[in-house]
C-alpha positions as CSV (number, residue, x, y, z in Angstrom):
1,X,0.0,0.0,0.1
2,X,1.4,3.4,-1.0
3,X,-0.3,6.9,-0.6
4,X,3.1,8.9,-0.2
5,X,6.3,9.1,-2.3
6,X,9.9,8.9,-1.0
7,X,9.7,12.5,-0.1
8,X,6.4,11.8,2.0
9,X,4.3,13.9,-0.5
10,X,0.9,12.6,-1.0
11,X,0.6,10.8,-4.4
12,X,-2.9,12.2,-5.0
13,X,-3.8,9.8,-7.8
14,X,-3.1,6.5,-9.4
15,X,-1.2,7.9,-12.3
16,X,1.2,9.4,-10.0
17,X,1.6,6.1,-8.0
18,X,2.4,4.5,-11.5
19,X,5.0,7.2,-12.1
20,X,6.5,6.7,-8.4
21,X,6.7,3.0,-9.0
22,X,8.3,3.2,-12.5
23,X,10.9,5.8,-11.1
24,X,11.9,3.0,-8.8
25,X,12.5,0.7,-11.7
26,X,9.3,-1.5,-10.9
27,X,6.3,-2.3,-12.9
28,X,2.7,-1.6,-11.7
29,X,0.4,-4.4,-12.5
30,X,-2.6,-3.6,-10.4
31,X,-4.0,-0.5,-8.6
32,X,-7.3,0.2,-6.7
33,X,-8.3,2.9,-4.3
34,X,-8.3,1.3,-1.1
35,X,-9.6,3.9,1.4
36,X,-10.9,7.3,2.1
37,X,-8.8,10.4,2.7
38,X,-9.2,13.7,4.6
39,X,-8.6,17.0,3.0
40,X,-4.8,17.0,3.8
41,X,-4.6,13.5,1.9
42,X,-3.8,11.7,5.2
43,X,-6.0,8.2,5.5
44,X,-9.2,8.7,7.3
45,X,-9.7,6.0,9.9
46,X,-7.3,3.4,11.4
47,X,-4.0,3.0,9.3
48,X,-1.3,0.5,10.0
49,X,1.6,0.2,7.6
50,X,4.2,-2.5,7.8
51,X,2.8,-3.5,11.3
52,X,3.2,0.0,12.7
53,X,0.0,2.1,13.8
54,X,0.1,5.2,11.6
55,X,-3.2,6.7,12.6
56,X,-5.4,5.7,15.5
57,X,-9.0,4.8,15.4
58,X,-11.5,7.6,15.1
59,X,-13.8,7.5,18.2
60,X,-16.9,9.6,17.9
61,X,-20.2,9.5,19.8
62,X,-22.3,10.4,16.7
63,X,-20.6,7.8,14.3
64,X,-22.6,6.9,11.4
65,X,-20.0,5.3,8.9
66,X,-17.5,2.6,8.7
67,X,-14.5,5.1,9.1
68,X,-15.7,6.2,12.5
69,X,-16.2,3.6,15.3
70,X,-18.7,4.4,18.1
71,X,-17.4,3.3,21.5
72,X,-20.8,1.8,22.2
73,X,-20.4,-0.5,19.1
74,X,-17.2,-2.0,20.4
75,X,-17.0,-5.1,22.9
76,X,-13.4,-4.4,23.9
């Protein structure tokens, strides 16, 4: 999964991901949008990269989507 280039700039599109991958000498064979992003292009919701938590779960009392988790909905 990639959403930033090596300079930590948001890729902001699959065409930029393709250019980024090809600049590293690799071939892009499959792409898909795997999530939702905030205005600053950071992932919305919990994000774990290579086993390291990058963004915590969004806890909201008025949660009505799968990107926010109501504390009442959790069993743990």
